[in-house]
PDB file of N, CA, C and O in Angstrom:
ATOM      1  N   UNK A   1      97.461 109.750 140.929  1.00  0.00           N
ATOM      2  CA  UNK A   1      96.207 109.944 140.207  1.00  0.00           C
ATOM      3  C   UNK A   1      96.158 108.990 139.015  1.00  0.00           C
ATOM      4  O   UNK A   1      97.163 108.759 138.343  1.00  0.00           O
ATOM      5  N   UNK A   2      94.988 108.450 138.773  1.00  0.00           N
ATOM      6  CA  UNK A   2      94.800 107.515 137.659  1.00  0.00           C
ATOM      7  C   UNK A   2      94.666 108.289 136.352  1.00  0.00           C
ATOM      8  O   UNK A   2      94.079 109.370 136.311  1.00  0.00           O
ATOM      9  N   UNK A   3      95.213 107.724 135.299  1.00  0.00           N
ATOM     10  CA  UNK A   3      95.087 108.366 133.990  1.00  0.00           C
ATOM     11  C   UNK A   3      93.688 108.122 133.433  1.00  0.00           C
ATOM     12  O   UNK A   3      92.965 107.237 133.889  1.00  0.00           O
ATOM     13  N   UNK A   4      93.331 108.916 132.449  1.00  0.00           N
ATOM     14  CA  UNK A   4      92.037 108.752 131.795  1.00  0.00           C
ATOM     15  C   UNK A   4      91.913 107.350 131.201  1.00  0.00           C
ATOM     16  O   UNK A   4      90.847 106.737 131.263  1.00  0.00           O
ATOM     17  N   UNK A   5      92.996 106.851 130.631  1.00  0.00           N
ATOM     18  CA  UNK A   5      92.998 105.502 130.052  1.00  0.00           C
ATOM     19  C   UNK A   5      92.722 104.433 131.093  1.00  0.00           C
ATOM     20  O   UNK A   5      91.978 103.487 130.834  1.00  0.00           O
ATOM     21  N   UNK A   6      93.326 104.580 132.287  1.00  0.00           N
ATOM     22  CA  UNK A   6      93.100 103.611 133.362  1.00  0.00           C
ATOM     23  C   UNK A   6      91.653 103.649 133.840  1.00  0.00           C
ATOM     24  O   UNK A   6      91.043 102.609 134.089  1.00  0.00           O
ATOM     25  N   UNK A   7      91.118 104.845 133.964  1.00  0.00           N
ATOM     26  CA  UNK A   7      89.724 104.994 134.397  1.00  0.00           C
ATOM     27  C   UNK A   7      88.787 104.387 133.356  1.00  0.00           C
ATOM     28  O   UNK A   7      87.842 103.678 133.700  1.00  0.00           O
ATOM     29  N   UNK A   8      89.054 104.669 132.084  1.00  0.00           N
ATOM     30  CA  UNK A   8      88.230 104.109 131.008  1.00  0.00           C
ATOM     31  C   UNK A   8      88.297 102.587 131.023  1.00  0.00           C
ATOM     32  O   UNK A   8      87.278 101.924 130.833  1.00  0.00           O
ATOM     33  N   UNK A   9      89.482 102.023 131.247  1.00  0.00           N
ATOM     34  CA  UNK A   9      89.629 100.569 131.277  1.00  0.00           C
ATOM     35  C   UNK A   9      88.849  99.969 132.445  1.00  0.00           C
ATOM     36  O   UNK A   9      88.227  98.916 132.306  1.00  0.00           O
ATOM     37  N   UNK A  10      88.884 100.642 133.596  1.00  0.00           N
ATOM     38  CA  UNK A  10      88.128 100.161 134.752  1.00  0.00           C
ATOM     39  C   UNK A  10      86.633 100.161 134.451  1.00  0.00           C
ATOM     40  O   UNK A  10      85.920  99.229 134.823  1.00  0.00           O
ATOM     41  N   UNK A  11      86.165 101.201 133.782  1.00  0.00           N
ATOM     42  CA  UNK A  11      84.755 101.260 133.402  1.00  0.00           C
ATOM     43  C   UNK A  11      84.405 100.126 132.453  1.00  0.00           C
ATOM     44  O   UNK A  11      83.383  99.460 132.616  1.00  0.00           O
ATOM     45  N   UNK A  12      85.256  99.910 131.466  1.00  0.00           N
ATOM     46  CA  UNK A  12      85.010  98.840 130.500  1.00  0.00           C
ATOM     47  C   UNK A  12      85.020  97.480 131.180  1.00  0.00           C
ATOM     48  O   UNK A  12      84.150  96.650 130.917  1.00  0.00           O
ATOM     49  N   UNK A  13      85.986  97.245 132.044  1.00  0.00           N
ATOM     50  CA  UNK A  13      86.074  95.968 132.748  1.00  0.00           C
ATOM     51  C   UNK A  13      84.845  95.741 133.618  1.00  0.00           C
ATOM     52  O   UNK A  13      84.339  94.622 133.712  1.00  0.00           O
ATOM     53  N   UNK A  14      84.371  96.804 134.250  1.00  0.00           N
ATOM     54  CA  UNK A  14      83.253  96.680 135.175  1.00  0.00           C
ATOM     55  C   UNK A  14      81.896  96.622 134.526  1.00  0.00           C
ATOM     56  O   UNK A  14      80.965  96.071 135.114  1.00  0.00           O
ATOM     57  N   UNK A  15      81.741  97.172 133.326  1.00  0.00           N
ATOM     58  CA  UNK A  15      80.415  97.253 132.727  1.00  0.00           C
ATOM     59  C   UNK A  15      80.268  96.400 131.479  1.00  0.00           C
ATOM     60  O   UNK A  15      79.280  95.680 131.338  1.00  0.00           O
ATOM     61  N   UNK A  16      81.217  96.467 130.586  1.00  0.00           N
ATOM     62  CA  UNK A  16      81.071  95.761 129.322  1.00  0.00           C
ATOM     63  C   UNK A  16      81.368  94.274 129.479  1.00  0.00           C
ATOM     64  O   UNK A  16      80.636  93.439 128.947  1.00  0.00           O
ATOM     65  N   UNK A  17      82.420  93.938 130.192  1.00  0.00           N
ATOM     66  CA  UNK A  17      82.797  92.535 130.313  1.00  0.00           C
ATOM     67  C   UNK A  17      81.702  91.666 130.934  1.00  0.00           C
ATOM     68  O   UNK A  17      81.416  90.599 130.391  1.00  0.00           O
ATOM     69  N   UNK A  18      81.074  92.068 132.046  1.00  0.00           N
ATOM     70  CA  UNK A  18      79.990  91.234 132.577  1.00  0.00           C
ATOM     71  C   UNK A  18      78.827  91.095 131.590  1.00  0.00           C
ATOM     72  O   UNK A  18      78.216  90.030 131.493  1.00  0.00           O
ATOM     73  N   UNK A  19      78.526  92.163 130.865  1.00  0.00           N
ATOM     74  CA  UNK A  19      77.438  92.095 129.885  1.00  0.00           C
ATOM     75  C   UNK A  19      77.801  91.130 128.760  1.00  0.00           C
ATOM     76  O   UNK A  19      76.963  90.344 128.316  1.00  0.00           O
ATOM     77  N   UNK A  20      79.046  91.190 128.301  1.00  0.00           N
ATOM     78  CA  UNK A  20      79.490  90.267 127.259  1.00  0.00           C
ATOM     79  C   UNK A  20      79.457  88.835 127.768  1.00  0.00           C
ATOM     80  O   UNK A  20      79.096  87.921 127.026  1.00  0.00           O
ATOM     81  N   UNK A  21      79.828  88.631 129.025  1.00  0.00           N
ATOM     82  CA  UNK A  21      79.821  87.288 129.602  1.00  0.00           C
ATOM     83  C   UNK A  21      78.407  86.727 129.637  1.00  0.00           C
ATOM     84  O   UNK A  21      78.193  85.563 129.300  1.00  0.00           O
ATOM     85  N   UNK A  22      77.444  87.543 130.040  1.00  0.00           N
ATOM     86  CA  UNK A  22      76.046  87.109 130.076  1.00  0.00           C
ATOM     87  C   UNK A  22      75.555  86.822 128.663  1.00  0.00           C
ATOM     88  O   UNK A  22      74.890  85.812 128.430  1.00  0.00           O
ATOM     89  N   UNK A  23      75.878  87.703 127.717  1.00  0.00           N
ATOM     90  CA  UNK A  23      75.471  87.506 126.325  1.00  0.00           C
ATOM     91  C   UNK A  23      76.022  86.183 125.803  1.00  0.00           C
ATOM     92  O   UNK A  23      75.295  85.404 125.187  1.00  0.00           O
ATOM     93  N   UNK A  24      77.299  85.932 126.047  1.00  0.00           N
ATOM     94  CA  UNK A  24      77.929  84.693 125.579  1.00  0.00           C
ATOM     95  C   UNK A  24      77.293  83.469 126.216  1.00  0.00           C
ATOM     96  O   UNK A  24      77.073  82.456 125.552  1.00  0.00           O
ATOM     97  N   UNK A  25      77.000  83.567 127.499  1.00  0.00           N
ATOM     98  CA  UNK A  25      76.373  82.464 128.232  1.00  0.00           C
ATOM     99  C   UNK A  25      75.004  82.142 127.631  1.00  0.00           C
ATOM    100  O   UNK A  25      74.681  80.977 127.395  1.00  0.00           O
ATOM    101  N   UNK A  26      74.210  83.173 127.388  1.00  0.00           N
ATOM    102  CA  UNK A  26      72.875  82.984 126.811  1.00  0.00           C
ATOM    103  C   UNK A  26      72.984  82.447 125.386  1.00  0.00           C
ATOM    104  O   UNK A  26      72.254  81.529 125.013  1.00  0.00           O
ATOM    105  N   UNK A  27      73.890  83.010 124.591  1.00  0.00           N
ATOM    106  CA  UNK A  27      74.057  82.565 123.202  1.00  0.00           C
ATOM    107  C   UNK A  27      74.463  81.095 123.138  1.00  0.00           C
ATOM    108  O   UNK A  27      73.980  80.354 122.283  1.00  0.00           O
ATOM    109  N   UNK A  28      75.338  80.679 124.029  1.00  0.00           N
ATOM    110  CA  UNK A  28      75.782  79.278 124.063  1.00  0.00           C
ATOM    111  C   UNK A  28      74.617  78.354 124.426  1.00  0.00           C
ATOM    112  O   UNK A  28      74.398  77.335 123.770  1.00  0.00           O
ATOM    113  N   UNK A  29      73.874  78.714 125.472  1.00  0.00           N
ATOM    114  CA  UNK A  29      72.727  77.897 125.887  1.00  0.00           C
ATOM    115  C   UNK A  29      71.679  77.840 124.779  1.00  0.00           C
ATOM    116  O   UNK A  29      71.111  76.782 124.507  1.00  0.00           O
ATOM    117  N   UNK A  30      71.427  78.980 124.145  1.00  0.00           N
ATOM    118  CA  UNK A  30      70.450  79.072 123.051  1.00  0.00           C
ATOM    119  C   UNK A  30      70.827  78.125 121.918  1.00  0.00           C
ATOM    120  O   UNK A  30      69.982  77.388 121.409  1.00  0.00           O
ATOM    121  N   UNK A  31      72.087  78.146 121.529  1.00  0.00           N
ATOM    122  CA  UNK A  31      72.528  77.315 120.403  1.00  0.00           C
ATOM    123  C   UNK A  31      72.419  75.826 120.730  1.00  0.00           C
ATOM    124  O   UNK A  31      72.206  75.010 119.832  1.00  0.00           O
ATOM    125  N   UNK A  32      72.560  75.469 121.992  1.00  0.00           N
ATOM    126  CA  UNK A  32      72.440  74.068 122.385  1.00  0.00           C
ATOM    127  C   UNK A  32      70.982  73.618 122.471  1.00  0.00           C
ATOM    128  O   UNK A  32      70.686  72.440 122.274  1.00  0.00           O
ATOM    129  N   UNK A  33      70.080  74.540 122.760  1.00  0.00           N
ATOM    130  CA  UNK A  33      68.662  74.200 122.917  1.00  0.00           C
ATOM    131  C   UNK A  33      67.942  73.996 121.596  1.00  0.00           C
ATOM    132  O   UNK A  33      67.096  73.111 121.464  1.00  0.00           O
ATOM    133  N   UNK A  34      68.288  74.825 120.620  1.00  0.00           N
ATOM    134  CA  UNK A  34      67.539  74.823 119.362  1.00  0.00           C
ATOM    135  C   UNK A  34      68.011  73.737 118.408  1.00  0.00           C
ATOM    136  O   UNK A  34      69.205  73.446 118.329  1.00  0.00           O
ATOM    137  N   UNK A  35      67.071  73.138 117.685  1.00  0.00           N
ATOM    138  CA  UNK A  35      67.477  72.244 116.595  1.00  0.00           C
ATOM    139  C   UNK A  35      68.244  73.064 115.547  1.00  0.00           C
ATOM    140  O   UNK A  35      67.980  74.254 115.372  1.00  0.00           O
ATOM    141  N   UNK A  36      69.181  72.429 114.859  1.00  0.00           N
ATOM    142  CA  UNK A  36      70.008  73.137 113.873  1.00  0.00           C
ATOM    143  C   UNK A  36      69.174  73.896 112.851  1.00  0.00           C
ATOM    144  O   UNK A  36      69.517  75.016 112.473  1.00  0.00           O
ATOM    145  N   UNK A  37      68.088  73.292 112.406  1.00  0.00           N
ATOM    146  CA  UNK A  37      67.239  73.923 111.386  1.00  0.00           C
ATOM    147  C   UNK A  37      66.724  75.283 111.865  1.00  0.00           C
ATOM    148  O   UNK A  37      66.751  76.257 111.112  1.00  0.00           O
ATOM    149  N   UNK A  38      66.261  75.351 113.099  1.00  0.00           N
ATOM    150  CA  UNK A  38      65.779  76.627 113.650  1.00  0.00           C
ATOM    151  C   UNK A  38      66.942  77.582 113.919  1.00  0.00           C
ATOM    152  O   UNK A  38      66.845  78.778 113.644  1.00  0.00           O
ATOM    153  N   UNK A  39      68.022  77.058 114.449  1.00  0.00           N
ATOM    154  CA  UNK A  39      69.169  77.902 114.806  1.00  0.00           C
ATOM    155  C   UNK A  39      69.734  78.644 113.597  1.00  0.00           C
ATOM    156  O   UNK A  39      70.225  79.765 113.727  1.00  0.00           O
ATOM    157  N   UNK A  40      69.664  78.026 112.435  1.00  0.00           N
ATOM    158  CA  UNK A  40      70.195  78.672 111.223  1.00  0.00           C
ATOM    159  C   UNK A  40      69.378  79.892 110.804  1.00  0.00           C
ATOM    160  O   UNK A  40      69.851  80.716 110.020  1.00  0.00           O
ATOM    161  N   UNK A  41      68.170  80.009 111.316  1.00  0.00           N
ATOM    162  CA  UNK A  41      67.269  81.076 110.878  1.00  0.00           C
ATOM    163  C   UNK A  41      67.048  82.163 111.926  1.00  0.00           C
ATOM    164  O   UNK A  41      66.177  83.017 111.759  1.00  0.00           O
ATOM    165  N   UNK A  42      67.829  82.137 113.003  1.00  0.00           N
ATOM    166  CA  UNK A  42      67.673  83.181 114.014  1.00  0.00           C
ATOM    167  C   UNK A  42      69.020  83.536 114.622  1.00  0.00           C
ATOM    168  O   UNK A  42      69.988  82.781 114.539  1.00  0.00           O
ATOM    169  N   UNK A  43      69.046  84.717 115.238  1.00  0.00           N
ATOM    170  CA  UNK A  43      70.278  85.239 115.823  1.00  0.00           C
ATOM    171  C   UNK A  43      69.927  86.100 117.028  1.00  0.00           C
ATOM    172  O   UNK A  43      69.021  86.931 116.964  1.00  0.00           O
ATOM    173  N   UNK A  44      70.638  85.900 118.111  1.00  0.00           N
ATOM    174  CA  UNK A  44      70.440  86.744 119.287  1.00  0.00           C
ATOM    175  C   UNK A  44      71.018  88.123 118.981  1.00  0.00           C
ATOM    176  O   UNK A  44      72.165  88.256 118.556  1.00  0.00           O
ATOM    177  N   UNK A  45      70.192  89.142 119.211  1.00  0.00           N
ATOM    178  CA  UNK A  45      70.596  90.514 118.930  1.00  0.00           C
ATOM    179  C   UNK A  45      71.024  91.229 120.207  1.00  0.00           C
ATOM    180  O   UNK A  45      71.996  91.985 120.203  1.00  0.00           O
ATOM    181  N   UNK A  46      70.302  90.992 121.298  1.00  0.00           N
ATOM    182  CA  UNK A  46      70.598  91.717 122.534  1.00  0.00           C
ATOM    183  C   UNK A  46      70.079  90.946 123.738  1.00  0.00           C
ATOM    184  O   UNK A  46      69.091  90.217 123.654  1.00  0.00           O
ATOM    185  N   UNK A  47      70.764  91.122 124.851  1.00  0.00           N
ATOM    186  CA  UNK A  47      70.328  90.600 126.143  1.00  0.00           C
ATOM    187  C   UNK A  47      70.503  91.744 127.126  1.00  0.00           C
ATOM    188  O   UNK A  47      71.628  92.089 127.488  1.00  0.00           O
ATOM    189  N   UNK A  48      69.397  92.334 127.561  1.00  0.00           N
ATOM    190  CA  UNK A  48      69.500  93.417 128.544  1.00  0.00           C
ATOM    191  C   UNK A  48      68.155  93.655 129.208  1.00  0.00           C
ATOM    192  O   UNK A  48      67.101  93.460 128.604  1.00  0.00           O
ATOM    193  N   UNK A  49      68.214  94.077 130.451  1.00  0.00           N
ATOM    194  CA  UNK A  49      67.006  94.398 131.192  1.00  0.00           C
ATOM    195  C   UNK A  49      66.010  93.257 131.269  1.00  0.00           C
ATOM    196  O   UNK A  49      64.801  93.490 131.310  1.00  0.00           O
ATOM    197  N   UNK A  50      66.500  92.030 131.291  1.00  0.00           N
ATOM    198  CA  UNK A  50      65.622  90.869 131.373  1.00  0.00           C
ATOM    199  C   UNK A  50      65.024  90.445 130.048  1.00  0.00           C
ATOM    200  O   UNK A  50      64.266  89.477 129.988  1.00  0.00           O
ATOM    201  N   UNK A  51      65.355  91.160 128.985  1.00  0.00           N
ATOM    202  CA  UNK A  51      64.792  90.878 127.662  1.00  0.00           C
ATOM    203  C   UNK A  51      65.842  90.247 126.756  1.00  0.00           C
ATOM    204  O   UNK A  51      66.958  90.749 126.624  1.00  0.00           O
ATOM    205  N   UNK A  52      65.463  89.146 126.141  1.00  0.00           N
ATOM    206  CA  UNK A  52      66.288  88.514 125.111  1.00  0.00           C
ATOM    207  C   UNK A  52      65.647  88.845 123.777  1.00  0.00           C
ATOM    208  O   UNK A  52      64.505  88.465 123.518  1.00  0.00           O
ATOM    209  N   UNK A  53      66.381  89.555 122.931  1.00  0.00           N
ATOM    210  CA  UNK A  53      65.863  89.950 121.619  1.00  0.00           C
ATOM    211  C   UNK A  53      66.499  89.054 120.560  1.00  0.00           C
ATOM    212  O   UNK A  53      67.722  88.954 120.464  1.00  0.00           O
ATOM    213  N   UNK A  54      65.638  88.400 119.763  1.00  0.00           N
ATOM    214  CA  UNK A  54      66.095  87.445 118.761  1.00  0.00           C
ATOM    215  C   UNK A  54      65.585  87.860 117.389  1.00  0.00           C
ATOM    216  O   UNK A  54      64.385  88.056 117.193  1.00  0.00           O
ATOM    217  N   UNK A  55      66.512  87.991 116.440  1.00  0.00           N
ATOM    218  CA  UNK A  55      66.166  88.311 115.054  1.00  0.00           C
ATOM    219  C   UNK A  55      65.923  86.989 114.317  1.00  0.00           C
ATOM    220  O   UNK A  55      66.720  86.056 114.408  1.00  0.00           O
ATOM    221  N   UNK A  56      64.806  86.933 113.588  1.00  0.00           N
ATOM    222  CA  UNK A  56      64.436  85.731 112.842  1.00  0.00           C
ATOM    223  C   UNK A  56      64.303  86.123 111.376  1.00  0.00           C
ATOM    224  O   UNK A  56      63.818  87.211 111.065  1.00  0.00           O
ATOM    225  N   UNK A  57      64.736  85.235 110.467  1.00  0.00           N
ATOM    226  CA  UNK A  57      64.771  85.627 109.054  1.00  0.00           C
ATOM    227  C   UNK A  57      63.472  85.412 108.282  1.00  0.00           C
ATOM    228  O   UNK A  57      63.383  85.806 107.120  1.00  0.00           O
ATOM    229  N   UNK A  58      62.464  84.798 108.899  1.00  0.00           N
ATOM    230  CA  UNK A  58      61.185  84.663 108.196  1.00  0.00           C
ATOM    231  C   UNK A  58      60.044  84.501 109.194  1.00  0.00           C
ATOM    232  O   UNK A  58      60.245  83.992 110.297  1.00  0.00           O
ATOM    233  N   UNK A  59      58.845  84.936 108.804  1.00  0.00           N
ATOM    234  CA  UNK A  59      57.689  84.821 109.692  1.00  0.00           C
ATOM    235  C   UNK A  59      57.379  83.374 110.089  1.00  0.00           C
ATOM    236  O   UNK A  59      56.933  83.131 111.210  1.00  0.00           O
ATOM    237  N   UNK A  60      57.606  82.420 109.196  1.00  0.00           N
ATOM    238  CA  UNK A  60      57.283  81.027 109.530  1.00  0.00           C
ATOM    239  C   UNK A  60      58.184  80.506 110.655  1.00  0.00           C
ATOM    240  O   UNK A  60      57.718  79.782 111.534  1.00  0.00           O
ATOM    241  N   UNK A  61      59.464  80.866 110.631  1.00  0.00           N
ATOM    242  CA  UNK A  61      60.356  80.448 111.718  1.00  0.00           C
ATOM    243  C   UNK A  61      60.055  81.220 112.999  1.00  0.00           C
ATOM    244  O   UNK A  61      60.196  80.685 114.098  1.00  0.00           O
ATOM    245  N   UNK A  62      59.642  82.470 112.858  1.00  0.00           N
ATOM    246  CA  UNK A  62      59.263  83.236 114.033  1.00  0.00           C
ATOM    247  C   UNK A  62      58.064  82.578 114.714  1.00  0.00           C
ATOM    248  O   UNK A  62      58.014  82.490 115.941  1.00  0.00           O
ATOM    249  N   UNK A  63      57.113  82.124 113.929  1.00  0.00           N
ATOM    250  CA  UNK A  63      55.936  81.450 114.473  1.00  0.00           C
ATOM    251  C   UNK A  63      56.353  80.195 115.248  1.00  0.00           C
ATOM    252  O   UNK A  63      55.875  79.956 116.357  1.00  0.00           O
ATOM    253  N   UNK A  64      57.240  79.402 114.659  1.00  0.00           N
ATOM    254  CA  UNK A  64      57.728  78.191 115.335  1.00  0.00           C
ATOM    255  C   UNK A  64      58.388  78.530 116.665  1.00  0.00           C
ATOM    256  O   UNK A  64      58.150  77.865 117.673  1.00  0.00           O
ATOM    257  N   UNK A  65      59.216  79.567 116.661  1.00  0.00           N
ATOM    258  CA  UNK A  65      59.899  79.969 117.889  1.00  0.00           C
ATOM    259  C   UNK A  65      58.912  80.483 118.936  1.00  0.00           C
ATOM    260  O   UNK A  65      59.069  80.219 120.128  1.00  0.00           O
ATOM    261  N   UNK A  66      57.897  81.215 118.485  1.00  0.00           N
ATOM    262  CA  UNK A  66      56.902  81.731 119.425  1.00  0.00           C
ATOM    263  C   UNK A  66      56.123  80.596 120.083  1.00  0.00           C
ATOM    264  O   UNK A  66      55.752  80.685 121.254  1.00  0.00           O
ATOM    265  N   UNK A  67      55.877  79.527 119.324  1.00  0.00           N
ATOM    266  CA  UNK A  67      55.154  78.384 119.884  1.00  0.00           C
ATOM    267  C   UNK A  67      55.901  77.758 121.059  1.00  0.00           C
ATOM    268  O   UNK A  67      55.283  77.300 122.020  1.00  0.00           O
ATOM    269  N   UNK A  68      57.206  77.740 120.981  1.00  0.00           N
ATOM    270  CA  UNK A  68      57.996  77.130 122.066  1.00  0.00           C
ATOM    271  C   UNK A  68      58.703  78.188 122.917  1.00  0.00           C
ATOM    272  O   UNK A  68      59.603  77.862 123.690  1.00  0.00           O
ATOM    273  N   UNK A  69      58.299  79.446 122.776  1.00  0.00           N
ATOM    274  CA  UNK A  69      58.950  80.553 123.483  1.00  0.00           C
ATOM    275  C   UNK A  69      58.965  80.423 124.990  1.00  0.00           C
ATOM    276  O   UNK A  69      59.991  80.687 125.615  1.00  0.00           O
ATOM    277  N   UNK A  70      57.846  80.019 125.597  1.00  0.00           N
ATOM    278  CA  UNK A  70      57.817  79.932 127.062  1.00  0.00           C
ATOM    279  C   UNK A  70      58.703  78.793 127.560  1.00  0.00           C
ATOM    280  O   UNK A  70      59.326  78.902 128.615  1.00  0.00           O
ATOM    281  N   UNK A  71      58.756  77.708 126.805  1.00  0.00           N
ATOM    282  CA  UNK A  71      59.640  76.598 127.169  1.00  0.00           C
ATOM    283  C   UNK A  71      61.109  77.022 127.043  1.00  0.00           C
ATOM    284  O   UNK A  71      61.933  76.705 127.902  1.00  0.00           O
ATOM    285  N   UNK A  72      61.421  77.739 125.964  1.00  0.00           N
ATOM    286  CA  UNK A  72      62.790  78.244 125.783  1.00  0.00           C
ATOM    287  C   UNK A  72      63.172  79.193 126.920  1.00  0.00           C
ATOM    288  O   UNK A  72      64.281  79.126 127.451  1.00  0.00           O
ATOM    289  N   UNK A  73      62.246  80.071 127.285  1.00  0.00           N
ATOM    290  CA  UNK A  73      62.508  81.017 128.370  1.00  0.00           C
ATOM    291  C   UNK A  73      62.764  80.273 129.678  1.00  0.00           C
ATOM    292  O   UNK A  73      63.700  80.602 130.408  1.00  0.00           O
ATOM    293  N   UNK A  74      61.930  79.267 129.977  1.00  0.00           N
ATOM    294  CA  UNK A  74      62.120  78.479 131.202  1.00  0.00           C
ATOM    295  C   UNK A  74      63.506  77.837 131.232  1.00  0.00           C
ATOM    296  O   UNK A  74      64.198  77.886 132.248  1.00  0.00           O
ATOM    297  N   UNK A  75      63.903  77.238 130.114  1.00  0.00           N
ATOM    298  CA  UNK A  75      65.211  76.578 130.047  1.00  0.00           C
ATOM    299  C   UNK A  75      66.349  77.588 130.191  1.00  0.00           C
ATOM    300  O   UNK A  75      67.331  77.331 130.888  1.00  0.00           O
ATOM    301  N   UNK A  76      66.211  78.736 129.528  1.00  0.00           N
ATOM    302  CA  UNK A  76      67.253  79.763 129.631  1.00  0.00           C
ATOM    303  C   UNK A  76      67.357  80.308 131.055  1.00  0.00           C
ATOM    304  O   UNK A  76      68.455  80.585 131.538  1.00  0.00           O
ATOM    305  N   UNK A  77      66.222  80.461 131.721  1.00  0.00           N
ATOM    306  CA  UNK A  77      66.241  80.953 133.098  1.00  0.00           C
ATOM    307  C   UNK A  77      66.989  79.982 134.009  1.00  0.00           C
ATOM    308  O   UNK A  77      67.678  80.399 134.940  1.00  0.00           O
ATOM    309  N   UNK A  78      66.848  78.688 133.735  1.00  0.00           N
ATOM    310  CA  UNK A  78      67.557  77.683 134.535  1.00  0.00           C
ATOM    311  C   UNK A  78      69.041  77.647 134.192  1.00  0.00           C
ATOM    312  O   UNK A  78      69.887  77.559 135.082  1.00  0.00           O
ATOM    313  N   UNK A  79      69.355  77.716 132.902  1.00  0.00           N
ATOM    314  CA  UNK A  79      70.743  77.603 132.444  1.00  0.00           C
ATOM    315  C   UNK A  79      71.558  78.881 132.670  1.00  0.00           C
ATOM    316  O   UNK A  79      72.768  78.818 132.887  1.00  0.00           O
ATOM    317  N   UNK A  80      70.899  80.025 132.618  1.00  0.00           N
ATOM    318  CA  UNK A  80      71.599  81.321 132.672  1.00  0.00           C
ATOM    319  C   UNK A  80      70.961  82.249 133.706  1.00  0.00           C
ATOM    320  O   UNK A  80      70.409  83.287 133.341  1.00  0.00           O
ATOM    321  N   UNK A  81      71.029  81.892 134.980  1.00  0.00           N
ATOM    322  CA  UNK A  81      70.362  82.726 135.990  1.00  0.00           C
ATOM    323  C   UNK A  81      70.902  84.156 136.060  1.00  0.00           C
ATOM    324  O   UNK A  81      70.168  85.078 136.416  1.00  0.00           O
ATOM    325  N   UNK A  82      72.187  84.347 135.721  1.00  0.00           N
ATOM    326  CA  UNK A  82      72.769  85.706 135.774  1.00  0.00           C
ATOM    327  C   UNK A  82      72.107  86.657 134.791  1.00  0.00           C
ATOM    328  O   UNK A  82      72.124  87.870 135.000  1.00  0.00           O
ATOM    329  N   UNK A  83      71.525  86.127 133.720  1.00  0.00           N
ATOM    330  CA  UNK A  83      70.891  86.977 132.711  1.00  0.00           C
ATOM    331  C   UNK A  83      69.571  87.561 133.212  1.00  0.00           C
ATOM    332  O   UNK A  83      69.107  88.578 132.696  1.00  0.00           O
ATOM    333  N   UNK A  84      68.969  86.926 134.211  1.00  0.00           N
ATOM    334  CA  UNK A  84      67.686  87.385 134.786  1.00  0.00           C
ATOM    335  C   UNK A  84      66.631  87.625 133.704  1.00  0.00           C
ATOM    336  O   UNK A  84      65.938  88.643 133.712  1.00  0.00           O
ATOM    337  N   UNK A  85      66.521  86.684 132.784  1.00  0.00           N
ATOM    338  CA  UNK A  85      65.580  86.842 131.673  1.00  0.00           C
ATOM    339  C   UNK A  85      64.140  86.725 132.143  1.00  0.00           C
ATOM    340  O   UNK A  85      63.805  85.865 132.959  1.00  0.00           O
ATOM    341  N   UNK A  86      63.289  87.608 131.613  1.00  0.00           N
ATOM    342  CA  UNK A  86      61.861  87.558 131.915  1.00  0.00           C
ATOM    343  C   UNK A  86      61.018  87.457 130.647  1.00  0.00           C
ATOM    344  O   UNK A  86      59.828  87.150 130.710  1.00  0.00           O
ATOM    345  N   UNK A  87      61.642  87.718 129.490  1.00  0.00           N
ATOM    346  CA  UNK A  87      60.878  87.739 128.242  1.00  0.00           C
ATOM    347  C   UNK A  87      61.802  87.508 127.050  1.00  0.00           C
ATOM    348  O   UNK A  87      62.964  87.914 127.052  1.00  0.00           O
ATOM    349  N   UNK A  88      61.249  86.838 126.024  1.00  0.00           N
ATOM    350  CA  UNK A  88      61.948  86.710 124.748  1.00  0.00           C
ATOM    351  C   UNK A  88      61.120  87.448 123.708  1.00  0.00           C
ATOM    352  O   UNK A  88      59.915  87.224 123.585  1.00  0.00           O
ATOM    353  N   UNK A  89      61.767  88.320 122.970  1.00  0.00           N
ATOM    354  CA  UNK A  89      61.086  89.065 121.904  1.00  0.00           C
ATOM    355  C   UNK A  89      61.680  88.632 120.568  1.00  0.00           C
ATOM    356  O   UNK A  89      62.887  88.735 120.348  1.00  0.00           O
ATOM    357  N   UNK A  90      60.809  88.144 119.674  1.00  0.00           N
ATOM    358  CA  UNK A  90      61.236  87.725 118.345  1.00  0.00           C
ATOM    359  C   UNK A  90      60.861  88.811 117.347  1.00  0.00           C
ATOM    360  O   UNK A  90      59.736  89.312 117.362  1.00  0.00           O
ATOM    361  N   UNK A  91      61.803  89.176 116.480  1.00  0.00           N
ATOM    362  CA  UNK A  91      61.539  90.177 115.445  1.00  0.00           C
ATOM    363  C   UNK A  91      61.990  89.633 114.097  1.00  0.00           C
ATOM    364  O   UNK A  91      63.051  89.017 113.985  1.00  0.00           O
ATOM    365  N   UNK A  92      61.171  89.868 113.074  1.00  0.00           N
ATOM    366  CA  UNK A  92      61.542  89.446 111.725  1.00  0.00           C
ATOM    367  C   UNK A  92      62.391  90.543 111.104  1.00  0.00           C
ATOM    368  O   UNK A  92      62.009  91.713 111.106  1.00  0.00           O
ATOM    369  N   UNK A  93      63.534  90.161 110.579  1.00  0.00           N
ATOM    370  CA  UNK A  93      64.421  91.152 109.957  1.00  0.00           C
ATOM    371  C   UNK A  93      65.157  90.521 108.793  1.00  0.00           C
ATOM    372  O   UNK A  93      65.955  91.186 108.133  1.00  0.00           O
TER     373      UNK A  93
END
């Protein structure tokens, strides 16, 4: 019989690790796509259910990101097919 620790580790390996891998893949592609000036003002918060959630530190940078949002989404879909992204949501925080 497997111990509780072994079962928990199997769950973590099967669920958290793939999610972390997708998050890392998207974060890496995102950082390569954005100009440094924009990248300094935003941070990926979550990648799940086809949604990429990005925190932006000011409304003016959020506006800039929204202007190129569909292009960014297209590029991310090509670079990170495992993420199955369908939408990018920008939030000011």
